[in-house]
N, C-alpha and C positions, 0 to 999 in steps of 0.2 A: 504493499499500500504506500502510495506516495503521500508524504506529509505536506502540510500547507505552506511551510516556509520556502523562501526563494531558493533557487539552485546555488547562488553564491553563499547564502547563510548556511545552507546544508553542507556544502563542500568545506566551509571553514570548520564546522562542527566535526565532520568526519576526519578532516586532517588532525585536528586536535586529539580526537580519540585514537587515531592511528599512532600518534606519538606517545601518548600517555598510557594507554591500556596495557601494552606489552610489558612495560617497565613496572607498572603497578601489579600486574599478575605475577611477575617474577619476585615481587617483594614477599618476604616471609610473613610480614604483618598484614599488608593490604591484600595480598594474593587470595587467601581464603575468603575474605569479605567479598571481594569482587566476583570470585567464582560462585559464591552463594547467591549473589544478586543477578548472575547471568550476564556479566559484562562481555564475556567472549561472544556469546550468542547475539547480544545486542550490536556489537561491532560488526559481526557478520551480516546482520539484517541491514545495517546502514550501508555496507558495501553493496549488497544486492540492490538496495533502493538507488544508490548512486548509478549503478549500471543501468537500471530502468530509466532513470532521468536522462542519461546519456543517449539511450536508444530513442526516447521520445524527442529529444532535441535534434537528433539526426533525421528522424522522420519528418519533423516540422521543416527542417532545412530542405529536405528533398522535395516536399510538397511546395515550398516556397519557390525553389528553382524550377519545378515543373510548371508552375503557373506562368513563368516567362516563356516557356517553350510552346505554350498554346497559342 
């Protein structure tokens, strides 16, 4: 499911998660907490959503370019 935030905002959030989550999961203190909260699964869901957003943007671009061909 695609969230309501803009692509730019979503990408910034995803980038921050990509940087922080692996380090926190490796921590002996924060790792168990984040695993219990499902941080790894949430990060994977965000990656999936980003790929969906990219596919939709490519489709919009193709439709836009096709409108000029007509």
